[in-house]
N, C-alpha and C positions, 0 to 999 in steps of 0.2 A: 504492498500500499501503499503511495505517495503522498509528500508530505509539506504543506504550504505556509510558510514562517510569517506571520502581519505583524512591522514595525509603527510603532507609532509613539515618538519620544525618543528617552530613552529601554522603553520597554519593547520582548521579540514576547510573542507564541506560537506555538508549530502544531498547528493540526493536521491531521489525518485529513487526505482528501478526497477521494469518492469520486471512482468512472463517473467521466461526461459531467460532473458540477461546473460551475463556474465558479470562479475566485470568488464571487460576491455568496453564492447558496456556501460555500464551505465556510466562507467567513459568520454567514448565520448560525449555521447551526454548531457552530462556539462560542454563538450571542457575541461574534462582535461586529461591532455599530458599525454600519460603511452609510454616507446618505445616497437614497438612492432618492429618484422622482420616477423616470418612462420605464427602467430595464427593458431596455429598447435599441440600446444604442444609438440615441436619440441627442439629450439630454446634452450628456459630458457631467453630472451630478457625481456618479463615484470612478470618478478618474484620481487613481495609484501609479503614481511610479514604480515601473517592476525593476528593483535592483540588481536581481539573480533571478536563473531561469529563463525559463520559453514560457507562451502563451498563445491560445490562436486567436482572435476576434473572429465570432464568428458575425457580429454585424460593428460599424463605425461611421456612425455619422455624425461626430460630433469633435474629431480628433484628425488634425491636419498632419500632413507630412514632421513636420518635423515637428510637433507633440508625441508623433510617433517616431522621432529618430531619437530624442531623447530621452525616452522610455517610458514615456506617459503612457497607459490600460485606460477601456473603462473595464471595470471591474463586472458587472453583470455581463459582458462578453464575452468574457478571456476563458477561455479553459487551458492551463494548467500542458505542456507536452513537454515534460521536465519534470522528475524530482527533486525534489529542495525549491520550489519558485519561492521568493522572499520579496516580502510587497511589500514599500512602506507606505502608510496612509498619511491622508496633512491632518 
C-alpha cells in the first residue's frame, strides 16, 4: 500500500493511500482539511504544492502551465502515480 505525506507548517502526517483515490480523498479519509469548492478541477481552491513524487491530474481547468511547472496541483483531481508523494498544504 502506498502512502501520501501531508505537510503543513512544521508538521507532517503520513497517510495510507488507496488505489485510485485522489489526494483530496486520501486527506479527507484522514480528517486532514483541504479547502475545496467545486471538486471538478475548475476553481483552484484545493491547490497544493507537490513537494515529492508524481501525480496524474484527471482534469485541470484552473492551473496554468507555469503553475504546473512550479509543482502546483489540484488535490481534487490528482491521483498519485508514485509511492511516497509529499504534498505541502497552504
